[in-house]
C-alpha positions as CSV (number, residue, x, y, z in Angstrom):
1,X,165.2,137.4,139.4
2,X,168.4,136.6,137.5
3,X,168.9,138.6,134.3
4,X,168.8,134.6,132.1
5,X,165.6,134.2,134.2
6,X,164.5,137.4,132.7
7,X,166.0,137.1,129.3
8,X,164.7,133.0,128.7
9,X,160.7,134.8,130.3
10,X,161.5,137.5,126.7
11,X,162.8,135.2,124.4
12,X,160.4,131.5,125.3
13,X,157.5,134.4,125.2
14,X,158.6,136.1,122.1
15,X,158.7,132.7,120.7
16,X,155.2,131.8,121.6
17,X,153.5,135.1,120.3
18,X,154.6,133.4,116.9
19,X,153.3,130.3,117.2
20,X,150.1,131.3,118.1
21,X,149.9,134.8,115.7
22,X,151.2,131.9,112.9
23,X,149.0,128.7,113.8
24,X,145.7,129.3,116.8
25,X,145.0,132.8,115.1
26,X,145.5,132.5,111.6
27,X,142.5,130.9,110.1
28,X,140.7,134.3,111.8
29,X,142.2,136.2,109.2
30,X,142.4,133.9,106.1
31,X,139.5,131.4,106.2
32,X,137.4,132.8,103.4
33,X,140.2,133.8,100.9
34,X,141.6,130.2,101.7
35,X,138.3,128.4,100.7
36,X,137.8,130.6,97.9
37,X,140.8,129.6,96.3
38,X,140.6,125.8,97.4
39,X,136.9,125.3,96.0
40,X,136.3,124.2,99.8
41,X,133.4,126.0,101.6
42,X,134.5,128.4,104.9
43,X,133.2,125.3,107.5
44,X,135.2,122.9,105.6
45,X,138.4,125.3,106.6
46,X,137.4,125.6,110.0
47,X,137.3,121.7,109.7
48,X,140.7,121.2,109.2
49,X,141.6,123.4,111.7
50,X,139.3,121.0,114.3
51,X,141.0,117.7,113.0
52,X,144.7,119.4,113.1
53,X,143.7,120.7,117.5
54,X,142.2,117.0,118.1
55,X,146.3,115.8,116.5
56,X,147.6,118.7,119.0
57,X,145.8,117.5,122.0
58,X,146.8,112.9,121.2
59,X,150.4,114.4,121.4
60,X,150.9,116.8,123.9
61,X,152.1,113.7,126.1
62,X,154.9,112.4,123.9
63,X,155.8,116.1,123.2
64,X,155.6,116.3,127.2
65,X,157.8,113.1,127.6
66,X,160.4,114.0,125.3
67,X,160.6,117.1,127.1
68,X,160.6,115.8,130.6
69,X,163.7,113.2,129.1
70,X,165.1,115.7,127.2
71,X,164.4,119.5,128.0
72,X,162.5,122.2,125.7
73,X,164.8,123.8,123.8
74,X,165.5,120.8,120.9
75,X,161.5,120.6,120.7
76,X,160.4,123.7,120.1
77,X,162.9,124.2,117.3
78,X,162.5,121.5,115.8
79,X,158.3,122.8,115.8
80,X,159.8,126.3,114.1
81,X,160.7,123.3,111.0
82,X,157.8,122.0,111.6
83,X,155.6,124.8,111.9
84,X,157.4,126.6,108.7
85,X,157.0,123.2,106.2
86,X,153.3,123.1,107.2
87,X,152.7,126.5,106.8
88,X,154.4,126.3,103.5
89,X,152.4,123.4,102.2
90,X,149.2,125.6,103.2
91,X,150.6,127.8,100.2
92,X,150.5,125.5,97.8
93,X,147.4,123.6,98.3
94,X,144.3,123.7,95.7
95,X,142.3,121.2,97.0
96,X,140.2,120.0,100.3
97,X,142.8,116.8,100.7
98,X,145.9,119.1,100.9
99,X,144.0,121.4,102.7
100,X,143.5,118.6,105.3
101,X,147.4,117.1,104.8
102,X,148.8,120.5,105.1
103,X,146.6,121.1,108.9
104,X,148.1,118.0,110.3
105,X,151.5,118.9,110.0
106,X,150.5,122.6,111.6
107,X,148.3,120.3,114.2
108,X,151.8,118.3,114.8
109,X,153.7,122.2,115.6
110,X,151.1,123.1,117.5
111,X,150.8,120.2,119.6
112,X,154.4,119.8,120.2
113,X,155.4,124.3,120.3
114,X,151.8,126.3,122.3
115,X,152.2,126.5,125.7
116,X,151.9,123.3,127.1
117,X,155.7,122.6,125.6
118,X,156.0,126.0,127.0
119,X,155.4,125.8,130.4
120,X,157.0,122.1,130.0
121,X,160.3,123.6,128.9
122,X,160.2,126.1,132.5
123,X,159.6,123.3,134.4
124,X,162.0,121.2,133.3
125,X,164.4,124.5,133.3
126,X,163.5,125.5,136.8
127,X,161.3,123.0,138.5
128,X,159.0,124.2,141.6
129,X,159.8,128.2,140.8
130,X,158.4,128.4,137.0
131,X,155.4,130.3,137.8
132,X,156.1,133.1,137.7
133,X,158.5,132.3,134.7
134,X,154.9,130.7,133.6
135,X,152.9,134.3,134.4
136,X,155.7,135.8,132.0
137,X,155.1,134.0,128.7
138,X,152.0,134.3,129.0
139,X,152.3,138.0,129.5
140,X,153.1,138.7,126.8
141,X,152.5,136.1,124.1
142,X,148.8,137.7,125.6
143,X,149.4,139.9,122.9
144,X,149.7,137.2,120.1
145,X,146.0,137.4,118.4
146,X,146.2,141.3,118.7
147,X,149.8,141.6,115.9
148,X,149.0,138.2,114.6
149,X,145.2,139.7,113.2
150,X,146.6,142.5,111.9
151,X,149.3,141.5,111.0
152,X,148.3,138.5,108.9
153,X,145.7,140.4,107.7
154,X,148.6,143.4,106.3
155,X,150.7,140.1,104.9
156,X,147.1,139.5,102.3
157,X,146.0,142.6,101.4
158,X,149.6,142.9,99.9
159,X,151.0,139.2,99.4
160,X,147.8,137.5,99.0
161,X,146.7,134.7,101.7
162,X,149.8,132.2,99.9
163,X,151.8,134.8,99.6
164,X,151.5,135.4,104.2
165,X,152.0,132.0,104.8
166,X,154.7,131.9,103.2
167,X,155.7,134.9,105.0
168,X,154.5,133.2,108.3
169,X,156.9,130.2,107.2
170,X,160.0,132.3,107.0
171,X,159.4,134.4,110.3
172,X,159.6,130.8,112.3
173,X,163.4,130.0,110.2
174,X,164.6,133.9,110.7
175,X,163.7,134.9,113.8
176,X,161.7,131.4,115.5
177,X,164.6,129.1,115.3
178,X,166.7,131.9,116.4
179,X,164.6,132.4,118.8
180,X,164.4,129.2,120.8
181,X,168.5,128.2,119.8
182,X,168.9,130.9,122.9
183,X,167.9,128.9,125.4
184,X,169.1,127.8,127.6
185,X,170.9,123.9,127.6
186,X,170.1,121.5,130.1
187,X,173.5,119.6,130.9
188,X,173.8,116.3,129.8
189,X,173.9,115.1,133.9
190,X,170.4,116.9,133.8
191,X,168.9,115.4,130.8
192,X,169.9,111.6,131.5
193,X,168.2,112.4,135.0
194,X,165.4,114.1,133.7
195,X,164.5,115.7,136.5
196,X,165.5,119.3,137.2
197,X,168.2,120.2,139.8
198,X,165.5,123.4,141.3
199,X,162.7,119.6,141.5
200,X,165.5,118.9,144.4
201,X,164.1,119.6,147.2
202,X,160.6,118.2,146.5
203,X,159.8,116.4,149.1
204,X,158.6,113.4,148.9
205,X,155.3,112.3,150.3
206,X,153.7,109.7,149.5
207,X,149.2,109.5,148.9
208,X,147.2,106.8,147.4
209,X,146.7,106.9,143.6
210,X,142.9,107.4,144.3
211,X,144.3,110.9,145.2
212,X,145.7,111.6,142.9
213,X,143.3,110.2,140.1
214,X,140.6,112.3,141.8
215,X,142.5,116.1,141.3
216,X,143.8,114.3,137.8
217,X,139.9,114.1,136.8
218,X,139.4,117.3,138.8
219,X,141.6,119.5,136.6
220,X,140.5,117.7,133.3
221,X,137.2,118.1,133.3
222,X,137.9,122.1,135.4
223,X,139.4,123.2,132.2
224,X,137.7,121.5,129.5
225,X,134.8,123.0,130.2
226,X,136.3,126.6,130.5
227,X,138.1,125.3,127.6
228,X,135.1,125.2,125.7
229,X,133.8,128.0,126.9
230,X,137.1,130.5,126.4
231,X,137.4,128.7,122.6
232,X,133.8,129.1,121.5
233,X,133.9,133.0,123.0
234,X,136.6,133.6,120.6
235,X,134.3,132.2,117.5
236,X,131.5,133.4,118.5
237,X,131.8,136.9,120.2
238,X,130.4,139.3,118.6
239,X,127.6,137.4,117.6
240,X,126.7,136.8,120.8
241,X,127.0,140.8,122.0
242,X,124.3,141.4,119.5
243,X,122.1,138.7,119.8
244,X,121.7,140.3,123.1
245,X,120.7,143.3,121.4
246,X,123.9,145.5,120.9
247,X,124.7,146.9,117.3
248,X,127.8,145.6,115.0
249,X,130.2,148.7,116.1
250,X,129.6,148.2,119.9
251,X,130.1,144.4,119.7
252,X,133.1,144.6,118.0
253,X,134.3,147.2,120.3
254,X,133.5,145.0,123.4
255,X,135.5,142.3,122.5
256,X,137.6,144.2,121.8
257,X,138.4,144.3,125.4
258,X,139.3,140.6,125.8
259,X,142.9,141.3,125.3
260,X,143.7,143.9,127.2
261,X,141.4,142.2,130.6
262,X,143.4,139.1,129.6
263,X,146.3,140.9,129.9
264,X,145.6,142.6,132.7
265,X,144.3,140.1,134.7
266,X,147.7,138.1,134.1
267,X,149.4,141.3,135.1
268,X,147.7,140.9,138.7
269,X,148.4,137.1,139.1
270,X,151.5,138.4,138.2
271,X,152.0,140.8,141.4
272,X,148.8,140.3,144.2
273,X,147.8,136.3,143.3
274,X,151.8,135.5,143.2
275,X,151.1,134.5,146.7
276,X,148.6,132.9,146.4
277,X,147.9,129.1,146.1
278,X,147.3,129.2,142.0
279,X,144.3,126.5,143.6
280,X,142.7,130.7,144.8
281,X,143.7,132.4,141.6
282,X,141.6,129.3,139.6
283,X,139.1,129.8,141.5
284,X,138.1,132.9,141.4
285,X,139.1,133.0,136.9
286,X,135.9,130.2,137.1
287,X,133.5,132.9,138.6
288,X,134.1,135.5,136.3
289,X,132.5,134.5,133.9
290,X,129.1,133.3,135.0
291,X,129.0,136.8,137.1
292,X,130.0,138.3,134.0
293,X,127.4,136.8,132.0
294,X,123.9,137.2,134.7
295,X,125.1,140.7,134.8
296,X,124.8,140.6,130.0
297,X,121.2,138.3,130.8
298,X,119.9,140.8,133.3
299,X,120.9,143.7,131.6
300,X,121.4,142.8,128.2
301,X,123.3,145.3,125.1
302,X,124.4,147.9,127.6
303,X,127.0,145.5,129.6
304,X,128.3,144.3,126.4
305,X,132.0,146.4,128.0
306,X,131.4,144.4,131.6
307,X,130.8,140.7,130.3
308,X,133.8,141.5,128.0
309,X,135.9,142.3,130.8
310,X,135.1,140.1,133.3
311,X,135.2,136.9,130.4
312,X,138.4,137.9,129.4
313,X,139.7,138.7,133.0
314,X,139.0,134.9,133.9
315,X,140.1,133.4,130.8
316,X,143.5,135.2,131.3
317,X,143.9,133.8,134.9
318,X,143.1,130.9,134.0
319,X,145.5,130.1,131.1
320,X,148.0,130.3,133.5
321,X,147.0,128.4,136.5
322,X,146.5,125.8,133.8
323,X,150.2,125.2,133.9
324,X,150.9,126.9,137.5
325,X,148.1,124.7,138.9
326,X,149.8,121.3,138.5
327,X,152.8,121.5,139.3
328,X,151.7,122.8,142.6
329,X,149.7,120.1,142.8
330,X,151.9,117.0,141.8
331,X,155.1,119.1,141.2
332,X,157.5,119.0,138.2
333,X,158.8,115.6,138.4
334,X,157.4,114.0,135.4
335,X,155.5,117.5,134.2
336,X,155.5,117.8,130.6
337,X,153.7,114.3,130.0
338,X,151.3,114.6,133.6
339,X,150.1,117.9,131.7
340,X,149.9,116.4,128.2
341,X,147.4,114.2,129.5
342,X,145.0,116.2,131.8
343,X,145.0,118.6,129.0
344,X,143.8,115.6,125.8
345,X,140.0,116.6,126.9
346,X,140.6,120.4,127.4
347,X,141.4,120.5,123.5
348,X,139.3,117.8,121.8
349,X,136.7,120.5,123.2
350,X,138.2,123.6,121.6
351,X,139.0,121.9,119.0
352,X,134.8,120.5,119.1
353,X,133.8,124.3,120.1
354,X,133.2,126.8,117.5
355,X,130.6,124.4,115.3
356,X,129.3,123.3,118.6
357,X,128.7,127.0,120.2
358,X,127.5,128.4,117.2
359,X,124.9,125.7,116.7
360,X,124.0,127.0,119.7
361,X,124.3,130.1,119.0
362,X,121.9,129.6,116.0
363,X,119.2,128.1,117.6
364,X,119.0,130.1,121.3
365,X,120.4,133.3,120.4
366,X,122.0,134.5,123.8
367,X,119.3,132.2,125.8
368,X,123.2,130.2,125.0
369,X,124.9,132.2,127.5
370,X,123.2,129.8,130.4
371,X,125.4,127.0,129.0
372,X,128.9,129.0,128.9
373,X,128.4,130.7,132.3
374,X,127.1,127.0,133.8
375,X,129.9,125.6,132.0
376,X,132.5,127.9,134.3
377,X,130.1,127.9,137.4
378,X,130.1,123.9,136.9
379,X,134.6,124.2,136.7
380,X,134.5,126.1,139.9
381,X,132.4,123.6,142.0
382,X,134.8,120.9,141.0
383,X,137.5,123.1,141.9
384,X,135.6,122.7,145.2
385,X,137.2,119.7,146.2
386,X,140.8,119.3,145.1
387,X,142.4,119.9,148.1
388,X,145.7,122.5,148.3
389,X,147.9,120.3,149.5
390,X,150.5,118.5,147.1
391,X,148.6,114.9,146.0
392,X,151.2,113.3,143.9
393,X,155.3,112.4,144.1
394,X,155.7,108.9,144.7
395,X,156.4,106.3,142.1
396,X,152.3,105.5,142.9
397,X,150.6,108.0,141.2
398,X,153.4,108.9,139.1
399,X,152.1,105.6,137.8
400,X,148.7,107.4,138.3
401,X,149.0,109.4,134.9
402,X,150.8,107.2,133.0
403,X,147.7,105.2,132.9
404,X,145.7,107.0,132.7
405,X,146.1,108.1,128.8
406,X,142.9,106.8,127.2
């Protein structure tokens, strides 16, 4: 891999770490003081966050289409200003209206500046050779919560939650902006063609639009099912483990293993599994949570660590395959818009997950594992019907995605 290529991965991975830490992972640390000072409940803060995630899902296809046309560098540069504006606005809110408005601005940033935009940027630059690059940035940005949560907590303790938001806003302008400015530029002819040079050698295999549509629905279902559970675990894992009989200390200790398990699994994907088709990786990943859940339900609290490791490993690999599998199946042309459309159901499921799963956990306790295990197992079954060969690169099959935005 060329030195410039590696530098792009490090740059984009670092910028993604900042983007995730200052948006998606922010409410976990600041929701309580934010609610107290703005006169709303903590669930209202998370509701505003969920609304922002729905907006980010709806913006995904448009952001991807723009990256397909002009490349990711100008789009990601713009997101630094959007994130900074949203965080600055959040630091000044004093009531529910301002709270929701600020989170809507951040929703625009998340819809145009998180993984989907980064993956589309890499595909726009490197075509079908972007798989290793996608894995590389997830290895780096996999530490976003590890870095973001302690740093946000420290900023809150030193500056208050409003100061923490302003500090993150400044970080986007002083760190994130220079990083994205240093990304490679597309040549004018590449921008006009909206097709990376690396994508040119792709075979022009034509297929029935029905086959491409079926593959798209399978991927959308699998991503939505796994996203729902992954987000639910991020919000409720300690409570879930306590429901199985674990103490609070044991639940927190076991939960801390999720991050290392994700990164370890991504390293495995980068090393051993990189020679395999990403569909093979995805199928393995969707089995890990159900296996862990079965062990946890059978053994109880002593299996908490095993469950979190298996769940974290599966989620770590799926984060990669949500970018590499569509690339392998559909090719590089139109990747950004297609990726945005495929992930709309997943992002909506992700927005609803903390609330819905929380209600189920309150009602059924550890029995909620049957729901999470069934969802991931259903994703595995769905992926069994997905062909390994590339399914679309024709004008007819591209039209399937242009027309499937509802």
